[in-house]
N, C-alpha and C positions, 0 to 999 in steps of 0.2 A: 325405948324408950324415946319416942317421938323427942328430936331436941329441932328448941327454938333460935333463931337469932333475934334478934334485937332491930335490923334492918330490913329484914323478911315484912313483906305486904303479910302474907298468912300467921294465923293465929290458929292453934291446935287445942281443944280439948278431947284429949282422948283419942276416937278411931274422926274423930269428925274435924275438919280444917275447914277456917270462912278466912275471904279473903274481903273486906264489906261485908255489899249485900250477897255476895255470891260463898257457896260451904258445898266441899265434897265430903262425900258418907265415903270411908275408903274401903269401910266394909261390904259398899253396894258399889260396887265399883262400875254397873253397867249403866247406872244413875249418871253420870259422871258429874261434872261441875253444874250444881242448880243454880240460876242468874235469871233475875226479872220475873221471880217468883214461880213460873211453871216450865221453862225454858231447862231443859237438859243436854249438856253440850260440854263431848270432849270424854264420854262412857267406855270402858273397856269390857267388850263381850265379851266372857272367856268359854261362852261354846256349851256351859253343863251346868250342873246342880250348886248349889254353895258351897259345896264341899270342894267344888272342882277350880274356885278361884282364892281357898284361903288366907286369907291376909296373913301373913307369917313377921314381918316387918316393916314399919313407917320413919318417917324422920324430915324436914322443915331442915333446907341449905338454903339461906340468899331468898332465893326465887322464887328455886323449885323447893313442889310438893310430893315426897316420891313414898315409893308404895311396894312391897311386893307380894307375890304371892307364890302361892307352891300349890299347883293343884296337884287333886288324885284321880281324875279321868284316865282314862287308858292311852290319851296322846302323852300324859306327862309333861307339860311346856309350864315351865318356870318362869312365869311374866311381873316385868318390873317395867313399872307406870308413872311417869314422870311429869306433873304437871308444873308448866313453868310459867308464869305471871310476867307479859311483856310488857306492862303498863302501869304507871301505880294506882291509875283510877280503876283499874281491875276491868277491864273489855277487851282485851286480848290478851288469845295464852294461847300457848305451844305444848300440844300432847308430845312426850318421847315413850313409844313403847318397845319393848325388848324381849325378845324369847330364847329359849334355850332347853335343849331335853337332853332324860335323862337316859331315854334308847337310842339306841341305833340308826335309826331314823324314825320320824314322826312326820304327821299333818300339821306345818305350822302355821294354819287361815285361822288370823285372830279379827275380829269385826271393832273398828272407832263407831261409836253410836250416836248420833244425834238429835235429838226430838222437842220440836217448837213449837210454839203456835205459827200458822198457815197467816201466807201472803204470797204476794206473785212473786213467782219465783224464775231464776237465773241462772241456767247451768255454766258455767265458768272453762275455760278450755285452749288451750295455748295453742297460737296461732301465729309465727313471723315471730316465734318470739319472746310474742306478749299475751296478757290475757284478754280474752276475748268474751261475748256475753251469749250465748242462747238464746232466745225467751222461752216459757212452760217447758218442761223437758215433753220431748214423746213417750211409745210407747216403752223405748227399751232407751234407757241411758245411753248416752254416748261415749264407747271405751275409750276414747282420747280426753273425755271431762278428767279434769284433778278438783272441781268443787261444783256448793252451790250458795250463792243470794238469794234468803230470804227478807223481800220487801213488806213490810207492814206496818202500819197507819204511825206508827211514831218512831217506826227505829228498821234495825235493819239486821240478822245474821249473817255472816257470812263462814262458811268453812271448807277446810282446800286442804288437800293432801299435797305433800312436797313430790315436783313432777316430775324429780329423779327417784323415787319408791315407785315398788310395784304393787299396786290396786285395782280395786274393781269397784265403784263406786250403786249403790242401790238405792233410787227414789222411791219413799212410796207416799203418798197421801190420804191418809184419811178422816173422818170427825174433824174437823177444823184444825188437824199436826200434820207433821211432815216430819217423816222418819228420816236419815237419811245413813246408811249403812259404808263407810270407808273399808272396805275387805283388805287389808297387808298380809306380805307374805303369802305371793300364788304360788310361792314351790317349797316340796315338803324340804323338813329340815334333819341334820345328822346331829351324833352326838359331839359337844368340844364346838359346835356354829354357833355363831350371836348374830340375830337377825334382828334390826334396829330401823325405826320406821315415824315419821312426825306426821302428825297434822293439827294446822292451824283451827280457833274458832276466833272470832269477835265477832262484840259489837259498832254496829256504829250506824250511824243517818240511814233515814230512808231514799233522798231525794237524788243524788247520786250514789256513780260507785268509784270514785275517784281515792279514795279511802280506801276502800278494800283493795285496788289494783295498788297502793301504796305499798299495806300488807304484802302482799302477796309476791313484790319485784324482790323484798328484805328478804318475805320466807325461802323464798326461791336461790335465795343468792347466797345465804349463811349458811359458814359450813356446817357437815354436821355433827351431832355430839360425840364426845369420845367413851365419854361416861355417862353415869347413870348415879 
C-alpha cells in the first residue's frame, strides 16, 4: 500500500499521485508526469507491452514518489522509478531510474521520454565546464548533448540528463509536438549489477535561460542517490 507523509508534496489515490496540477499514473509509466494540461515529462519507456512493465509496488516518502515494475519480457529487467519533487511549487523534478536483471546478462537500455507542445528548440551541451546552447537541432542530435530547452510563448520546458551518466538523446518534432527520448544504460547489464541514472525536468520562464543553467549546475554537482 502507498504511504503518504504529512510533509510530502505528493498526494496519492490508488495508482494516481498528484502534486498541485501535475499527476502521475503509476500504471502508465511511459506517460510520466502530466503537467500544464498536455505536457508529459519524465516518462519511463520499458520497451514492451503493458505486461512488460507490471506495477508491483509504490509508495511516497517525503518528496519522492517511488514505483517498482517487474517486467515479464525476455530482458527480465526489474525497474525502479523515483520521481523527486525539487521545488514546493511543483516546477522542477528529478527522475531516478534504476534497473537490474535476473538473467546472467541482458540488454539494459531504457528511455526516459518527454512529449511536450512545440516551441523554439535549444540543445544543451557542456562546453568548458558550463552549459551552452545550440539553436534548432540539426538532422542528428549532437553526441555531446545533455538536454533540451523548448521555449514557448508563455513558458519553457527544460530537460537534462546528468553529465556523468551514459546517455543518448533523440529529438523528434511532428504535429506541433516535441518528443525527447533520453536513452540510458548503453551497456549490457549482468546479474547482481544495479544501474542507476538521473534526468531533470523543469518548467520556467520563456524569456531567458539563466534559471535552466542554475538548475543544471546544481543537478550536475549533486551527489548520486544511494538508494530509492
